N, C-alpha and C positions, 0 to 999 in steps of 0.2 A: 493045124499048126504044128511046126517042126517040135521034135523033141530035143533039139540041139540043146547041150549044157554051155549058155552063155558064159558061165562063171570061168571056163577055161579060156575064154579070150582074153589073156593078161598082158600082152604087148602085140607091137606091130607085127611079129613073126607069127602069130597065133593064125589058126585057120578060120579067117574072116570070109572066105569064099563061099558065095551064094546066102550069106546071112541076109534075112530081111529086115530092112529097117525102115521105119518111118521117122522123120525127122519134122519137128514141130518149128516152123517159121525159118525164114530165110534172110535173118538179120545177120550181123557179124558172126555171131557165135555159130547160127544154124548153117550159114554158108560155108564155114570152115567144116563143120561136122559133116556136111554132105559130101564135100570135095575129097576129104580123108577118107571117108567111107567107101566111097566109089573107088578110091586109088587101092584099098586093100581088098577090093573084090566084092564087096557087099551089094546087094541090090537095094538101092534107095529111092524112096519117095519123099520128097518135100511138100508140106502142106503150109500154105500162109493164108490167112484172111484178107490180107491187103493185096494191092496190085499197083506197084507203082513202076516208073520207068527204072528205078535203080533195082527194084526187085526182078523186072524182066530181064535186066541184063546180067544179073546174077544167075537167073533160071536158065538163060541161054547158054552159060558155061556149064552149070550143072548137067544140061541135057545132052550137050557135046560130048561131056565125059561118060555119060551113059546112064545118068540119073532119071528121074521123072520128077517135075515140078508142077503142082497143081495150085495157081495163085487165085484169089478170091474163094477160098477153100476153107470151111470153119469145120470140117469132119476131123474125128479122130482117126486113128491107125485102122487100116485094112485087117480083115480075120486072118491074113496070112503072115502078118507082121509077128517078129520075134523080139525086136528090141523097139522102143519108142524114146527117142532122144528128144527132151523137151528144154525149153528156154528157161531162163530165170525169171522171165515175165509171166509165167503161167503159175498159179498158184496150186500147190498139192491137192488142195481140196476141190479143184476144178473138176467138173464131169468128164473132161477129156482123159484125164489121169486116172481118177477113180474107175471109170469104164475099162481103161486098158489094164489096170491092175486086176479087175474083176475077171477078165478075160485070159488072165496069165501071161499077159505080155510084160516083158521086163522093161523097167523104166529108169533111164540114165540122165543124168544132167551133164552138162559140159564138162565139169571137174571130173567125174568118174569116166566119161569117154576119153578124155584126154590122158588121164593115167594109164588106161589099158592101150592107148595108141603110141605108148612110149617104145623107143628102141629096145629091143632084147638085151644089148651089149652096151654097157656103160651109159645107161640113161642119166640125163642131168638132174641131180637132186632138186628137190622143190623145197624152198623157205616160203612158209604160207603164212599170210598176214590178214586177219581179220579184226572186226571192232565196230561199233557202232559210228564211231569218228575217228578221222586221222589214217584211215587204211591207205588212201592213195598217197599221201605225204610220207608216211613210213615206208611204203613198198618203194618210191623212188629214190628216198635216201638209203635204202638198203642197196638198191640197184646201184647207185653212185659210189657206195662203199665198195661193193665187189669190184665194180670197174675199175676204181682206183687200185686196187688191189691185184689188178692184171687179168681178172677172170673174165672170160666172155659169158655176158649175162643178157638175160631177156626179163623186162616186168611185164608181166602177162596176166591174165584172168580178167579182172574186173577193170584193168587198166591196160594201156599200151597195147601189145599185140594180142592177137587170139592166142589163149592157152594151148589149143589144138594145133595151131600152126608153130607154136614156139616149140612144143614137144616133138615136131617133126623136122626142126630145124638142126641140121647137123653141126657139130662142133660147138655146141654150147656147154659150158662148165657148170652152169647153175641157172635156175629160173627162180625169180623172186614173184611169187603169185600173190595177188590181191584177191581175197575171197569175200564176196557178199554173202550174207544169210541166206539170200533168196538163191544162192547157188548151191547150197549145202544138202537141200533134200535129195535123196537118192545116191548120195555119196556112200559108198561101201567099202571099197579096196584101197583107196588113196591112201598113202604111207609118207607124209611129209620127212624130210630129214630134220627139220625144226618148224615150230609153229607158235604163233602169238596171238592173243586176243587182247586188243588194246585197252577196251573198255566195253561196258555195255551199259545201255540206256533204251528206253521205248522208242521203237522204231518199227517200221513195217508191219505197224498192227492191223493194217488193212490186207496184209498177205497171209500173217500166220494167224492162228486161231487165237493165240493169247501171249501174254508177254512170257510165259514160261516155254511155251513153244518155240518162240523166237531165240531165247537164251539156250535152249536144247540144240537148236541147229547152229547157233554161235559156237558151242562147245564141241561140236562134231570136227573142228578143225584141229583137235588135239589127238583124236583117235589115230591110233597107230603110229604116232610120232616116234621116231627113230632114236635122236640123240638129245634134243633140249626142246622143253615146253617153257616158253617164256610168258609170265603173266606181270599185271600191273599191282604193285603193292598197296597202291592206294585205291585199288576196285576189288575188295575181296571176292567178288563173285567170280573175277576171272582165275584166281587161287583155287577155288574150291573147284572150277570147272577142271583145272590140271590134277587135283587130288582125286576126282571122280573119273578122269580119262583113263581109258583102257589103252595103255601106250606099249611099244616095244620094251622089253625087260632091260634095264640099265640107262633108260631115258633119264635125264636129270630136270629138274625144274629150278627155273632162273628167274628171280624177280627184277624188276625196274622200278626206280622211285625217284621222287623229286628233292627226296632227302638224302642224307649220308646213308651210303649203303651198308647193309650188314654183309656177312660172309654168304656167298651165294647171290649176290644182287649186283646191278649196275646202278649207280646213281649220281648225286652232286655233292661235291666237297667244295665249299666256297663259289669259286667261278670254274669249276673243272668237272667235267663227265668223267666218272671214275668207275673203272672195272675191279670188283672183288669175287668174281665167278669164274674167270677162265684164265687165272695164274695159278702158278704152283703154291706161291707163299701168301695166299688170299687171306688166311687166317690172321695174319699180322700185317699184311701191305695192300695197296690199292695202286692199280695202273691207270696212269693218265691216259685218256683217249681223246680228248680235245677240250676245249674251252667254251663256255657260254656264247662267246662272241662268234664261235665258228658255226653256231647254229643261225640260219638266215632270218629267221625271225624271233625275236627275244620275247617269246610268250610260252607260259607254262606247257601248253598244249604241244607246242613245236617241240620243245625240249624234251617232253615226255615221248615224242614220236622218234626223236634223234636216239634217246637212249634204248628203246625198243629195238630200233633198226640197228644199233650198234651191238645189243646182245645177239641179235639172229646173226649178224656178221662174224662175230666172234666165235659162235657156235661152230661155224664152217671153217675157222682159222683166220679169218683175216686180220692183219696186223693192226696194232694201235694207230700207226702213221696213216695208213689207209682209211681208218675210221674218219681222222681228222679231215684228210684230203678230199674224202667223198663229201663230209658236209661242206667244205669251203666251195666245191664245185657244183653242189646241188643247187637246180634252180626249182623253186616250188610251182608246182602245177597252176594252170589259171584259176582264176576265181576263189582262191583260198587266201582271206585276209591279206589282199593287195590294196596298195595304195593307188588310187587312178587319179587324184588330182585334189588341188588346195584353192579355196576361194576366201579371200578375207580372213585367214586364219582358221577356217573350217576344213578339216581333212575329209575325204570321201574314200571309204574303204569298201572294196568288193569282196564279201565273202558268200558269194551266191550258194557255193557247195554247202554252206551251212542248212541242209534241207531237213534238220529235226531240232527237237527243243534241245537236246544235250549238245550240239554242235553250236547252236546260237547262244546258249549259256557260256560255254568255252570262249567264243568269241567276243561277246559283250564284256566277259571278265576281263579282258586285254586293255580295255579303255576306260578312263575315268568319268568321261561326261559324253554321254551318246545321244542322238537322235536315230533312233532305230528304225529300218524300214523292215516290215514282216508282213508275212501273209502268202497264202496260196492253199495248196491242199494239205490239210493236216494229218493226213493218213491215222486218224484215229487217236491222236494224241492229246494230252492235257498240258495247258501252259502255266499252272498254277505254280509249280515249284520253279520254274524259270523265272517267272516275274517276281515272286518271293526273293530269289537270290540277287536279282539285278535292279529291283526297283530304286535305289539310290542312285543309279547311275545315269538314269534316264532324264534327259532334258525334254524328250519328246518323242512320240511315235507315229509312222506314217503307214498306215494298213492298206493293203490291197489283197485280190484274190478271194476266191470261194469261200474260205473259210476265216476270213478276217474277224467274223462276229465273234466266233471262239475265242480268239487273242483278245478282243475287246471286253467281254466279259472277265476274263482273267485280270486284265489291266484294271478294270473299275473296281475289282474286289481287293486287288493286293497293291495297286499304284493309283489310288484315286485322284491324286493331284497333278499326275502326268499329263499334259494335254496331247489328245489324239486326233489326228486327221486321217480322213478315208478317201480312198479313191475306187469308185464303184465300177468304173470300165475295166472290162476283161480284154480290151484291145492291147496288144503288146507294147505299143507306141505311147499307152498310158504312162510308162515308166519316166517319161519326159515330166509329167505332172507330178509324179511321186517325188523326183529328186528335187524340184522347184520347191515344193511343199516342205520337204525336208530341210532344205537351205533356209526357207523361211523361219523355221522353229529353231535353227541352229545360232549359237553366240561363238565368237572367236574362241579359239582352243577346243571347241568341241569336234567329235568325230561323227560325221554321217555314216552309219554302218548299214549296208545290206548284208543282213544275215537271217534271212526269211524264216527259219525254223519250220518250212514247209515245201513240199514238192512244187515243182514249176508248171506241171503240165497243163494246169487250167488256164493259163494265159500266154506260155511261152512254150518252145520245141522243147527246151531242157533247160537245167540250170545254167549252163554255158550261155546259152541265148539270152536269158535273164540277166546274167552277168556282162554280157557284151552290150546288151541295150542300156543298163546302168552306166557303163563306162562311157559310152557314147554321150549319154545326156548329161553326165558330169563334164565331159570335154567341151560341150557345147557351152554349158553354164561358165565353164572357166574362159572359153574364148569371149563371151560377152561381157564379163567381168574385167577382162584384162584391158 
C-alpha cells in the first residue's frame, strides 16, 4: 500500500494524481464521487452489489472516463486501495468498513470527499442543517431566503443536488447542505460557515449502535463551525451539543424558539418572527423578519424550521426583507403535511416523510381529530411516548407493514379505546384498502393522516412512492364520492 499522506488532499488543486480509490456503490452519491475523482486524476474502482439498467448506464460513463466498475460485486476494497469512499447506506460497523480500517485504508463519506474537492480559491461556504426531523424543509427554506437575497445557491447533500457536484459547480455563492446522521461518520475536516441541529429524537437505531452513538454523530455537524452555531431552545440536547463542540474561535451560539426570544435568539412575538441575535441593538430591540402568515404551513414544526432557516440566513448576512420573501416563495417538498383531498368533510393529508416517531408526533399534533395511518419498518423504535402524547387526538388507526404489531401493542397499552384496523398485505397496491378503511373510521371534520412513523421499504420503493400511492388512492375515492 502507498504511504501517501491523504490528509494533504485538502482541495481540488491538491495532488490527487494516481491516488487509488475504491468507491462503494454507484448510486447518486457514488456516481458523483467516482466521476469527480476520475476527473482529478485518481485511479477509481467502483463496487456495487446490484446490477440494474440504470447502474449499467452509469458504469459505462465511469468506464469511458477511465474508471473501473464491478457490478454484482459485494467485495471490499482491493489491497492497493488508499481511500475507501462509502455511501451513507453502509453501517460504520459493517464488515466492509471495519476490514478496510484494519488494513489501514482511509475511509471517507460523501461529506468529507466533497469538502476536500472544493476549489482552492473562493470556495462557496457551507450552511449545514441536520436534525431528526425537518431537515429538508429547513434546507429548502434557507435556499429560498438566500435566492431571494440575490445569492447563487444550491441545496445539496441529503436533498437536491449531489453535494460533490455542487462544490464543483462554478459561480455558487453559498451551499445549503442537508446533513443526515448517516452521512456524518468519517467526517473529519469539514468546517461549515454556520450549522444547526434542529432537534433530536430516536431514529436510525438500526444503523447506529445506540441512541448515544446517533446523537454523537448528529453533534458532529457543529465541529469546526466558523461563525454561528444555531440550536433549538426547546430541545436542550442541541444546546449541549453546541456547548461541547470544538468550534473555530469566535464562533457564536444562537438559539431559535417558538416563544419570545431573549438576547442572542430568534423567536416569535405575537404573530411575528423576530431577530434578537443579528442586530446591533439586540439588548433592547428586535428586528421583524416575517409574519406567521408568511410561513406556508401554520404548524409549530414549520414555524420552528422557518426560524432555524432564518437564523442561518441572517448568519451570512441575508436581509430581513429577503427572509420574508424567501418564505413567501418557498414551496414545501412533496409528502410533507400536504392536503391531497377531501371527502364529505374529511381531509386527507400526506405526511409520508414522517418516517420516525418524533416526526409522526409533530404531524399528529397539528390536527385535533385524526384517523392515523401508520406502520412499516420500525427501525428499532418504541412508540409508547408517541401514543401517550397523541392518544386523545386519535379517532382511529389503520396499521400496515412489517412492524405494525409493535405499534398495535403500544396502542393497546396507551389508547385501548381507539379502534384499530389492519392491512396484512405487503403489496404496495394495498394502500387503496388502507385509505378506504381510514375513510370508514373517519367522521366529518376529521383528518385522515398518513404519518407512518416508520420507514417504507417493506412495501414501497421509498417514502415518496408510499405518498404517491396514498395520493392516488385518495383521488380515486374523491372521484367516486363526487
